[in-house]
N, C-alpha and C positions, 0 to 999 in steps of 0.2 A: 172159663174155656166157654166159647161162644156157641148158644143156641142155633143162630141162622144157618137159615141152609140156602145153595143157591135155586133152589123153587120158588120158596120167599120174596127171594129179589125181583125174579124173574115175573114174578106174578104180579108185581108192582109196577116194572117196568112194560109190562101190558095192559096199562091203565094209561098209558098215552099212546095217544090215536096219531102218527107223523100226518101233518096238512099238504105232503107232497106222495108218498108212498101211497098214501090213503090207507093205511094199515101200521098196527103194532111192532116195533123193531125188531122183537122177537122174532114172532110169524113173519115177517119179513127177510132175518136170519140177518139179521144187522150187528147184533151183541154175538161179536165175539169169546169174552171172556169175564166171566164174575168171581174176583178173588175177594175172600171175607178173612179177615186179620181183625180177631177179636171182635172191638163195634163197629170198625173202620169197613169199608165196603167198596171196594177199585171197579168199575165196568168201562171195559172199552167195548165202543162202540167204529164200525166201520161201513161209510155209507157208500153206496156204489156211484153216487151221484155226486156232482160238488159242491158244496154249498157253506161255502167260507160266510158269508154274511149271515146264516142262521146258526154257525155253532153253538153262538152264545148263548143263545133263547134254549137250543137244544139243551144244552149241558143244564141249564137250569131246571126248567123243566122233569127232565132224569132226578137231579138234587132231589127235588123236591118230592117226589113218589117214593126215590127209595129212602133218603131221611124220616119219611112217613111211619115206614117199616118199625112194629115194634124190634125195642134191641139192638137198632141199628144209631150208634155217635156221628158219625160224621160219611160220606159216601163223596167216591173222589169219580168223577166223568171224562172219559179220555176218547176223542172222539178225529177221526179217523177217515177220508177218502181214498175211494181204489175203483179206478173206473175202469171196466172187465172190455175187452172186445164180444160184438153181441153180434149173432147171426146174424143173416142177411139172405140176398132170392139164392137158391140154393143153384149149385156148379157156376157159380160168377167168381172170378181169381180175387183174392186179397189183396187190399193193394198197398207196398212195402210204407210204412213210417205211419198210417193212418191206424189207428184201434176204431171209432165206430165214422160214419157217413150220415148225416142227416142233412136231408134235401126239405128247401122251404121254398114252399107254391104256392101259385095263386089262382091258376086259372084263366087268369084274366090282368090285364097290366093298370097301372095307374091307383093299382091298392097300397101301396109305399110297402110292396113284399122287397126290395131290396134295401131300402132304408132299417125295415125291422129287422131281415136279415146279419146284417152288421151290426146293429145294438144289440142282439142274441148271442153273438159270437163273441162282440165284446163282455158281453152278459156273464158267459160261459167262463172266460176267462175269468174274470172278475169274482167269481165263483173258486174260483184256485186249477182250475181245470188248463192243459194244456188245447188251444185251439189253432184252427185253420178254416180259413175260408176261400172256396173256389166261384168264382164269376163264370157262371154256365151260361150268362147271356152273350153271345159273340156277336148278334147284330146292334147287340143294345149297352158294352160293357159300361158298370156304374161305379164298380167297386173301388179301381183306382181314386175318383175325383173324392170319394166317399170317403177315405183312409187316407187322403190329404199326401199320395204318392203318384200325382196323376203324371208326372215328365219321368217317374226310374223306369231306369230299363231291367231285367233280368238278367243276374250274371248266368254262363255257362260253361263252367271251368274244362268240364270236358268234350264240349260243341254237341252231347247228346241228351243232357237231361240241365231243367233250368232250377235255380237254386229262388224260393220262394222271396217275395219281399216281405221284409219285418216291418210292421207301422202298426203303431197303437198295442203292440203287446203279442199281434194278430202275424201269423204266417198266410200272407195273400200270394195269390197267381189269378191275372184273368187275360186275356188277349188284349184288353186295352193297354198294359204296357208293353207290346210288340208291335202298336200300331199308334199312328197321331189320334190326337183325342176325335179329331174332324175329318178321320178316313171311314167311307162306310165300309162295311164289310156285304162287298155285290157275290155271294156264295151262293149254290144251291145247296141243298139240305148233306149230301153226302161228304162234301168240305165240309161243311158245319161237325158234325159229328164225330169227322174224324178229327178234328181240330180242339173239339173240348175233350176225348180221349187220351190225346197228347197231351192236352195240360193238365189234365190230373194225372197218369202216370209218369209221365216224363218230369216231371216237378220231386224234389229233393225233401219231400213232408217230412221234419224231424219231429218222430213220439209225437205225435199228436192225435190225444185222446179224443177229441171230436174234429173233423170238417164237416163245414156249414158248406154247402152250395145251393147256392142264389140262382135259382132257375127262371129264364125266361117262361114270358106270359103261355099261355097254349099246352094240349095235348100232343106235341106232333115231335118231329124228330129227333130235337134234343132229351126231350122224357122218357123217349121209347130208346133211346142208347142209352140212358142213364136205371132205366129200367132192367136192360137185358143183359149190359155187361160193367153195371158201378156194382157192387156190393154196398147196396144200401141199409144201413139198421132202423131208419126209421122218418117218416117224413111230416114235415107241418104244412099245414093250410092256411093262407092272412087273407083275408078279407075284411072286406067292409060291412056294414049291417044292409047296406041296400039289397033291395030285391036283385038287382043287374048282378052285382058283385059276387052274390051267394049262389045264382043260378051257372058260373062259370067254377064257382070253388066247388061245386059239387062235383060240377065235371072232376074235377082235379081227384077230387078224394076216389072218384069212381073208379079212375086210370089207374090209381096205387092200388086201392082194391084190385082190380083186375091184374095185375103184375104182382101179387101179392106180396108188397110191401106197407108193413100196418104203418098207418097213420098215427102220431103220436097226441096231436089235438088240433084245437082250431083256435087260430090268432083273432082277435077282432082289433082291427084298425082304427081310426078316425073312429073311435066310438061317440064321446060326445066334445062337445066343443066349446071348453069356458074361456067367456069372455076378458081378454088380458085388462079392460080396463072398470069393468063393473063386476066381472065374478057372476056374470048369469049364466047360466050352463043351456044346453041347446042340443039336442041331438037331429042337428044336418041331414044326417043319413038316417035317420030310420033309428030303429031302436030295439038290440036283444036279437039281431039276426041271427051271430053269430053263434049264440047259444044255444037257439033252436036249429040250428046246424048241427051240432055236434049232438044234442036230445035225439035230432031224426034220426043220427047213423050209431049213435050210442058211442060215440069216443069222446076223452077229456075236450071239456072248455077250458084253454089255458089261463085264459086273460084276457083285458081289454086296454086298450091305447089312446090314450085321448090326441084329436086333433088340435095342434099344440105347434106356433110357429115355432117356435124355439128348436122343436125336430129338425124341422123345413132349414133354417139356417146352422144349425152347428154342422147338419151330413153335407149340405152342400158348401159348408166351408171346412170340411175335410176332419173335420173331430166329430164325430158324430156323439149322439149324446149319453150313453154313460160313460165317453173318456170323458164326454165336456164337462159333466157334472155329476161326478160316480156317487154323490150323497142324497142327488133331489131326488123329487117325487119318483118324475119319470125312469128315469132309471130303476128303482127302486120296485118299480112295474116290471118292466126290461129281466131282472136280476128274479124276479118272482118266478115269472115266465121261463126262467131257464133253467131252477131249480126242476120249476116242475115238467121239463123234457126230459130233463137227465132223468130223475126218479121216473117217469115210465118206460125209458130203452133202459133204466136198471134195472128193471123188473121181465125183459123178456129173454127170450133163454141167450144164455150165454154162446162166444164161437170160439171153442178145441180146436178147432184146425192147425192153427199156429204152434200147438202143439203136438200135434203128433209128427213123429220123424219119417221124411218120403224115405222109403223101400225101393232101391234098385237093386237088379239084379244084374250079373255081370254074368 
């Protein structure tokens, strides 16, 4: 007869602080079941964010904690992921087929936001999520080139809606699929916002856990439309360490704050340059800017990416780094950031609106 109790096992599990949620799994509500059979313990963990690349390490850590409890002979740790739909701005209509929308913004052009967006989308997919990406830059769409599908055109079986383009395991939509690459969009603001709404709402997204929206630079029409009409669960700010980029990144943060979209954190791009010939490390754009911004506004610092020629070459070549070198060091940084984004979002309040029936009085 075993004297082991569930509280004993829970106490042991509390000894491991998850690096992504920054709390123990019991407090985070991720431990769903503890079964005790003699001296054998089975723990079922359900994470609210995709973390396929972290499951083995997590299982090993939890197994060690449980097996250290007196009387435990062996422990089995089962880890699954269930991504929930999280609350967005009040009064904004849910988009069919999409659980969560993550906006990626910079406030400024040229900081590598689109490259970061596509690699984070690929990283979320690599971690086990179903992911879509929407290119919201109507004037300068770049995702078709980055995903290697620049010449494809989306199907429209019913003449009303568009089928997303499938590439590298992502569902994607961009105005770039509907025009030639060299055709400029000489449009005023209202036409741009209408085009964005149509691309978002008229695309047949297929059970997407996360839809990453690659925003254009600035804090104008497109961003305002996003804030007022699109159910954004969270935003990610991309910056470089230099003061000029940080100035605009702060504006992007303040914009999301004003429209009550939670900022999940800051990503610092082009953080350090490592010479491919001699290995010398140099902070070309300054040092620690993203971290200082995160501390100033009390938001998470999600990670820093190097200034590396391969990121540019692979993305220009239509196979971004996470797809081109899935086991490389840079891909691992993107995947780590993706887990942090998913974990931060998993701790936000859930959206239950889809569960409630619509009441119709006849």
